[in-house]
N, C-alpha and C positions, 0 to 999 in steps of 0.2 A: 297425596302428591308425591311422586318419586323424585328423590334428589339425584343429581348427576354431577359428574366432573366436567369442567369446561377447560379446554386448552386454548390459550391465545398464542398465535404464531404468525410469522411472516415468511414469505418466499422471496428469493432474490429476483424473481421475475416481476413481482408486483411491489415489494417493499411497502405493504399495506397490512392492515389488521385482518387476520383470518381467525375463525373459531372452529373448534371441533369438540365433540362430546364423547363421553365414555361412561359406562356403568361401573367399570371396575378399575379404571386408571391404567389399563393395559391395551385394550382394543379401542380404537378411536374412529369416529365417523365425522368427516368434515361437514360443516353446516353451509348452507347457501350454495350447494353444488360445488364447494371448494373455492368459490369466488370470494374476493375481499368483502368484508362487511363495513369497513371504514377506511377511508384514505386520508392522508395528511393534507391539511389546509394551511399549514404554517411552516416556517423555517425552510429546511432543505427539501420539503415535500415528500418525506419518507417516514414510515413507521417501522422501525427496526427494534428487535428485542422487546416486543410488547409484553407488558406485565399488567394483569388486572387482579384486583382484590377489593373486598368491601372495606370501606373506611369506617371511621368512628361514627360517621353520620348515616351509616347504613347503605350508602350509595356505592356503586362500582366506580373505581378510579383506575384509569389507564395511565401508565407511564411508559415511555418508549425512548429509544435512542434517536436523536435528530440527525444522525449522519456520522461519518467516520471522524471528522475533525470539528465537531460542534461542541461548544461549552455550555449549551442549553439542552434541556430535555423536553419532551412533549408531554402534556397533561390534558386529559379530557375526563368527563364524568358522565355517568348514565344511571338511570333507575332500572333499566331492563335489558341493557346490552344491544338495544335496537336503535333507540333515539339517543343521541349524544349532545351534550352541551358544546358550546364553541370551544375549539381547541386553543390551548395557549402554549407558548414557549416559556419555560422557566429557566432563567440564566443562572443555573446553580454554581457555575465556576467562573462567572464573568469578573468577579472581584479578586480572583486568585492570579497573581502574576505568573506568566508563562504557561498557564493551563492550555492544553491542546485539545482535550476531548472530554466527553462524559458518556460512558457506555453502560448499557444494560441496567437501568435504574429499577429498583424494587422498593417496597416499603414494608415495615412491620409496625405494630402498634404497641406502645408502652402501656401496660395495663394500669400503671400508677398514675399516669398523667393524661392518657388518651391521645397523646401526640403521635402523629405519623412520623416515623424515622425513615427517611428515604436514604438508600445506600446505592452507590454506583462506583465505577472505577474510572480514575482519571490519571493522566500522565502530565508531568510538568517538564517543559523544555524551552530554552530561550529562543529557539529558532524553529519555525514551523517546517521549513524544507528539510532540515536535518532530522526532525522528528519523523517526517514521512519516510526518510531513508531508513530510519531505524526499524520500520515495519518489515523491511526485507530481511532484517537480521534478528527479528523477534527481540530486540533489545529495548523496546519501550519500557520505561520504569514506572509501573502503575502501583497505586495504592487504592484501598477502598475508602471513599469519602462519604460524608453524610451531611444532611441538613434536616431539621425538623419543621413540621408545619401542623397547625391545627385544622386548617381549612383549605390547603393547597393554593392559597392566595398570598398569605404572609409567611415568609420563610426566615429561618435563622441563618446566620452566616455559615458557609460551608467549613468543615473541618475534617481532618483525617479520622476515620472511624477505626480502621484496622491496618496496622503496619507491622508485619512480622519480620521486617528487615530485608525483604526481597520483593520482587515484583509479583503482584497478585491482581486478578480480575474476577468478574462473575460471582458476586456474592449472592447467596440466597439464604434467608433467615426465616425460622419458624419457631413459635413457642414450643417448648418441650418441658412440660411439668412446670416447675417454678423457675425455670431458666429459659434461655434461648439457644438454639442450635444453628450454627451457620456453616454452610459448605462453600468452598471457594476454589478457584483454580490457581495452583502454583504455576506461575507463568515463566519461571526460569527455564533456560535451555532452548532447544530448537524443536518446533513441532514436527519437522520432517524426519528427524533422526529416530523418533520413538524411544528415546533414551532419556535417562536423568529424571527430569521433573515433568512439567506439562500435564499433570494429572490433578485430581480433586483431593482435597483434604477437608477436615472438619475442625471446628473449635466450638466451645460453649462460652456463654457469659450470662451473668445474672440479670443485669439491667444495662441499658445503653450508658456508655461512659465508664462502666466498671471493667475490671481486668478480664482478659480472655484466658482460657485454658491454653496449654501448649498445643500447637497444631498436631493433628494425628498424622500417622503415616499415610501415604497415598492409598486411597481406597478404590481406585480405578486403574486400569491400564492406561498407557499414554499413547497418543495425546487424547485428552478428554476435556470438554468445556461445556458451557451453557447449562449448569446444573439447576434443577428446580426441586425443592422439597415440598411435600404435601403429605396428607394422611389418607390412607386407604386401607381397607381390610383390617381395621383395628390397629394399624401400626404406621410407622414412617415409610414413605416411598421417596426414592431419589431417582429422577430421570435425568439423563445427561447425553451429550452428543459425542459419539466417537467419529468425529467429522472426517478424518482421513479415510475411514472405512465406509463412509456414507451410512452409518448405522446410528440408531438411538438405542440405548440400553437402560435398564432400571435395576435398582437394588432395593431390598427391604431392610430396614434397620430396627434394632430392638431398643434404641435409646441409650444403650450402654457401649456404643462404639463398634458393635458387630454388624456387618452387612453381608447379605447373601443375595444371590441372583433371584430375580423375580421368576416365579413359576412360568414355564413356557420359553424361557431363554436357555440356550444350551451353552455349555462351557465349563471349565474347571478353574478354580482359583489358582493364581500364580503368586509370586512374591509381592505381597501387598496390593495385588490387582485382582480384578475379576474379568477375565476375557469373555466376550460374548460374540455370538453370531446373531444375525437378524432373526427376530421372532416372527413366526408365521402369523401370529394373531395381531401383531402390531402393524396392521395394514395401512395405517396412516402414513408410514414412512416409505411406502411404495406407491408412486404416483399412478402406476398402471392399474393397481388394484383399487386405489381410492377414487379414481376418476376425477382428478382435480382439474378445474377449469379456471381460466382467468378472463375477466371481461376486457374487451378491447375498446371499440369506439362507443361514445355515449349512445344509449338507447339503440344499440345495434346488436348484431349477432355475437355469440361467443365462439372462441376457437380453442381447440385443445392445445395445451402446452405441456412440456415436461416440467414437473414441479421441481423446485430447487432442492428438494430433499431426496433425490435419487442417489443411488450408490456412488455415482462418479463425480458429482459437481464439487464436493468439498475438496477434492484433491487438487483443484486448480489453485486454491488460495489457502495455504496452511496458516497464514498469519492472522487473518480476521475471519471469524465464522460468518458464513453467508446466510444461514437460515436457522439461527438459534431458536429453539422452541421455548416458550415460557408457559409451563403448565401451572394451572391454578386450581387448587382444591377449594370448592365453595358450594354451598347448597343452591342449586339452580333448578327451577322447575323444569320438568321434561317438556313442558309446553313451549319452551323457547326453541326447541329443535326446528320446527318449521318456521324459520324467520321470515321467509318470503321476501328477502331484500331484492331490490331491483339492481341488475348488473349495469353499472354505469361508470365509465372510466375514460381517461384520455389515452391517446396512443393508438397504434394500429398496425396492421400488417401491410405489406406492400402489394399493390396490384400490379398488373403488367406494365402500366405506364408510370409507376412510382419507383424511384430509386431511393433506397434507405442507406444512409451513411452515418457512422458513429466515429467520433474523434475526441481526443483529449485536448485538442487545440480548437479555438473558435470563440472563446469568451473570456471575460475577466482579464487576468494578467498573462494569459496564454492564448492570444488571439491568432498569431501565426498568419495573419492576412486572410484567414478563411472566409470572413464575410464578403470581402471583395472578390475572392476567387469564386465563391458560390454564386454571387450575383452575375459574374461574367459567364459562368456555366449556364445558368438559367436563360440568359439572353441568347447564348449560342445554340442552346438546345431547348426551345420552348415546348417541344412535345414531351419532354421528360420532366415529371414532377419530382423535385428534389426534396426529400425528407431528411434533413441534416440534424443530427443530435449531438450536442456537446455533453460529454461526461468527464468530470474531473479525473485526473490520474489516480487519485486515491480510491475512487469508486469504480475504476474502469474494469477491473477483473470481476468485481462483484456484479456489475451490470452485464458483462458479455458472456462470462463462462456458462451460466445456466441457459442462456439463449442459444449459444453454440451447441451445447449438449442436447437441447430440445429441438434443434433444427429451425429456429425462428430468429436467428441473429440478423443483423443488418447485412445488406448486400456488400458494402464496402466497409472495411475496418482499418482504422489507423493502427500501425504496428511499430514495433522496434525489433531488434534481433531476438530478444528474449521471447517476445510474444510469437514471432515467426517460428522459432524453434519449437516452442511448446505446441502451438496450434496446428502447425503443419504435421507434426508427429502424430497428433490425434486425428488427423484427416479433416480438419476444419477449414483448411485453406485450399483454394484452387491453384493448380499449376499454371503459372503465367509465362512459361518459357517461350511460348510462340508469339508473345506480344511484340510489336515492332520496336517499342522503346527499349527493350532489353539490350539490343545491339548498341544503343547510344549511351549506356551506363559506363561510368569509369571502371575499367577492368580491375583496378585495385580494390574496388568496393563490391564486386560481384559476389565474392564468398560470403559477404555479410547478408546477402539477399537470397542465398541458395541453400538447399539441403539436398545432398546426394546428386548435385548437378542440376537440380530443378529450381527455377526461380519462383519464389512465392511472394515477393513484395517489390514494390518500387520504393527504393530508399530516396527520400526527397531532399535530404540535407546531410552535410558533413560539417560538424561543428568543431572548430579548432580550440584547443586548450594551449595557452601560451603565457608569456611573461609581459605583464603590464608595466610600463615605465613612466615615471613622473620626470619628464626631461628638465623641468625647472629646478627640481631638487638636485638632479645630477649636476647641473650647471653651477649651483651654489657650492657644490663640493669640488668644482674644477674638473668634472668629468664631461668630456665633449660628446660622447656617444654611448649608446646602449652596448654593453659588452657582447661579444659573440663567441667567447671561449670560456671554459671553466676557470682557468687561472685568472683571466681578466675579470671575471665576475667576482671571485674571491677578493681580488685586489681592490675593486671598486667598493665592495662591502666594507672592507677594512678602512678605506679612505672615508666613507660616510660615517662610520663609527667614530673615527678619530676627530671628526668635526661635529660630533654630537647630533648627527642627522640620522633619521630613521632609514635603515637599509632595506632589508627583505622581510616582509611580514608573512609568516606561514601559519595562519590560524587553523589549527588541527583539532579543534573540539568537534567530536563526531567522527573523526578519522578520515573524512573525505579528502581534505587538502593534502594530507600526507600521501594518499594514494595518487593524487594528480601529480605531485612532485616526483614520485617514484616512476610514474609512467613517462614523464618528460625525460627523465634520465635514462629510462629503458629505451626510449627512442634513439638514444645515442649508442647504447652498448649491446642491446639485444637484437639478434637477427630476426628478420621478419617471419621466418618459418618456425620460430620457436614455439608459438602457441600450438601449431599442428603437431610438432614433435612432442610437446608436453602431453597433449591429449592422447597421443598414440603410445605413451609410456616410454618414449625414446629420449626424453630430456627431463631435467628437473630445474629448480631455481638456481642450483649451483652447477656450473660457475657463472651462468649468464647474468644473474642478478646480483652477484657479489659486488661489482663496481657500483651498482645503484645504492646498495646499503652503505658501502664505504663512503660515498660522496655525501649522503645525508648525514652520516656520523661526522664527516669533516666540517660541515656547516656548524655543528654543535661544538666540536673540539676546538675550532678556531675562534669561537666566541661571537661569530657574526649572526647567529640565530640562537635564541634562548628556547630550548625545548619545553621547559616548564611553562613559560609564557605562552608558547604556541598551543599547548594543550588546553589552556583556559580561554582561548579566543575562538569565536565562531566565524566561519568564512563570510557569512552574510550579515550577521548582527554586528560584528566587530571589524572584520577584514576590509570589506568594501567601503563602509563609512569612513574608516580611518584613512584608507588610501585616498578617497575622494577629498578628505579634509587636508591632504598634503602632508601627512605625517610620515609617509614611507615612500621610498624611491621605487620599490619593486613589489609586485605581488603576482601570484599565479591565479589565473581565472579563465573562464570560458568566454567565447566571443558573444554569447547571449547577453552578457552584462555590459558590453562595451558601449552601447548607445546610452544607457543610463549613466555610466561612469563619466563619459565624456561630457554629458550634459550637466552633471553635478559638479565636476571638478573645475576649478578656476585656474587651470594650468593645462598645457598640452599633454596629452596622453597618447602613447603608442602601444600597440600590441605586437609582440615580437616572438620569434622562436626562442627556445630556452637555451642558454649557453652551457650545455652540460658536458662538453668535451672540446675537441679541437675546432668544432664548428657548432653552430646553433641549430637545434632541431625542435620539433614539436610533434604533437599527435592530434588526430582528429577523433572526436566522439561521433560515431556513426549514429545519426539521430533518427527522427521520425520517418516512417514510411507508410505505404498503403498496400493492402491486400484485398482479395475478393473471397468472400464466403463460398466454400465448396457447395453449399446448398442455397446459393443466392437465388432469390425469386426473380430477379431481373438481371441476369448475368451480362446480357448485351449492353444494357445501360451502365452497369458497373465497369465494364471494359472501356466504354466511352468516357466515363468520368476519370479513370486513371490516365487514359491517353490524354485527356484535356489537362490534367495536372502536369504532364511531362512536356507540354508545349512551352517553348522558350518564354513567351510572354507571361504565362501562368506561373511557371517555375520561378521566374524573377520576382513576382509579387511575394511568394512564400520566402524566398531566400533573403530578400531585403528586410522583411519583417523579422526573420530569425537571425539576421546578420551572420549567415552561414555560407560555406562553400557549396558550389554546385556539384551534383553527382552525375551530371549529364555532360558528355564531351562537347556538345554543341550549344551549351548554355553557359555564358560567362558568369563568374562569381561577382557579386556586388563588391564595391570597394569604397574606401574613404581615406582621408589622411591618417586617421588613427589605425585603420585596418591595413594600410599599405604594406608595412613590414612583414606581417604574417602572411599576407597575400603573396608577396614576393617569394617567401619561403615555400609556399605551396607550389608555385610555378617552377621552382628550382628542384623540386623533389625532396625537400628537407622536412616534410611532414608525413608521418606514417599513421596507419589506423591504430586505434587503442588496443594494446595487448590484452587488457582485461576483457574487452568485448570480443576479441578474437578467440578467447578460450571458450570451450563449450559448456563448462559448468555454470549453471544459472546463478550460483552464488560466488563466482570467482572474484567479483569486485569486493564483496564483503570479506573474503579471505585475505585479499591483498591489503585491505584497509586495516584489518586486525594485525597482520604481520608487520606492516610499516609502522603502525602506532606503537609497537613494542620498542622501536628505536627511540621514539620521543620519550617514552616512559622509562627506558633503561639505556640511556645514550652511551654508557661505558661498557655495556655488554658486548661480547664479540659478535661480529657480523654473522658468524655461523649460527648463532642462536636464532636470529631473525630468519635466516635461510631455512633452518629446520622447521620453524613455525609455518613459513609460507608453503613448504612442501606438504605439511600435514593439513593445512587449512584449505588449500585449493586442490580438489580432487581431479585427476585426469579423467576426462569424460569423452567417450566415443559416441558419435551420433547414431551409429547403426546398432 
């Protein structure tokens, strides 16, 4: 009986368990025609980063990631990789305060105890929303965690397994003589820059809980992740993902820290790295050669899809790998190759009378009125079968990018400006310039929906950011009204402080709030054409933003805001609850929070323009929109759906649910007593679009956040230091 290697993997299209076999660990053949052999029945309904190995009991044990932000992992066991026991969710991080995730679990066995030591990467953060924001900046602070189990039923408490003093993910461990070898990803830096870290290192240790050796130098070029160690050809093999290049690469190791390219891979060593090109023999990583298929409807036909491992898909999302392979070296009889599994799955493609829509609004805490809107659409158009799918924002790119690349994405896609810029540039979005609703859009917002003069989305909302005021607390201090000038604002803050009343809370943990404050001040001082001038290389942050920096510094120098306190407070965990409890007179926040705040507060609340100069102004966050897939199966129905969304009655449902301004000239914005002041500012022209959104650089917001955070961390540093940082962090970006 001939042994073989078996690779467990998933694709972004299916997020299920796939298997492939190899005789040499280099050339791979997918099993089951490339279709999934097992789908998740628990938790988030996905199997990501699947890892399989034999346990102490001789059975195959599957571990997998349960989703982007789950603190549980998936477990299942099998005797033959065909029939599987019931799947279970193991809440490995549920007892750890502020745990946000548990990614890429694997296990190794302690030969002294027979225990399975499961390792995974987790990040701790007191606020989930801020943790999600960190994904855009690659600043999630991960460590490798562990728990042990004898039977995958009873588990020890989780603890940190490996902490080199910086963020790390993707640990893979293998016995190596009398010790263990572990490879991991140094997660510092930015995937997109291909500089600094973001590559693989190794350490060794004798037994679990004993000291690690010093981490090696980087052994791969950057960025690389998803490592898997196994033995083949009498030595160590390391396979890993060069995800921005859409490639998988492999190294052979001698156990003494020396790594060389696997035969068949081309390239020459560079400084601590081994650059590779795609191996002709590694045909699993090319969907066209491997002929991968994905099952669609239960007991129905299969359709061809572009596998998530093609060269282009990883470039869409450099933060979270979309299709990490987990290679497992184990003796498996060649007889398992013809598994003969039945293709059976949920989901399906659209027929001529079916309209497919995907959105990050529609369920949970992000409903946006979509259930009511869709019900009304189905009533108005009974001949169109609506297939509406909600995908949470954290998984949105992972879900859509491979489908867009494969030509099988939904007909209608929810967008924002960043998605519109990216997807239109890649040819994934249809030109909607001829649609009748284009002429009804607010002229000031048209640039946020266009590229090179062509309209690619209907922007459905404009969300104001402004100053929340506790009018009861103001009255206690003898202040009759919300200030409308900067001098008046400072005077009121000093008055509140003199009476031992909370003035202005600026919770800047995570750096988001500092950015919002700077954008509110920029609405007062920065000309509306500045973003275009900046991206054209005709302007910098100096002198336009110097008054912005000076005023933030003035809040600190006058003692009305404590920068160190601000850095320790989270906008959602601390800021909103403290304001709702009546501890502060003012805070900055978006209109999306207004309904919840007014319901929770036992005092009148108003939302106002920000008093940043001689008048009060605010800015709008240009929010969610809708576009049509350039390869829509049902383009006519897609156009009908978006036209329906622009109808005044439909648009009003969405705007009320979002507490947002209308983007259509013939649809009034909803209002309330709390919303009335900011609404009046909108009508008077004192609200401008977000300067951060108007910049073309996709990471402009991150750059502004870092630059403004410097003022909080170094309040006495000259304004020029922050301006210099902003100029270096935000890159001028032309769309052409």
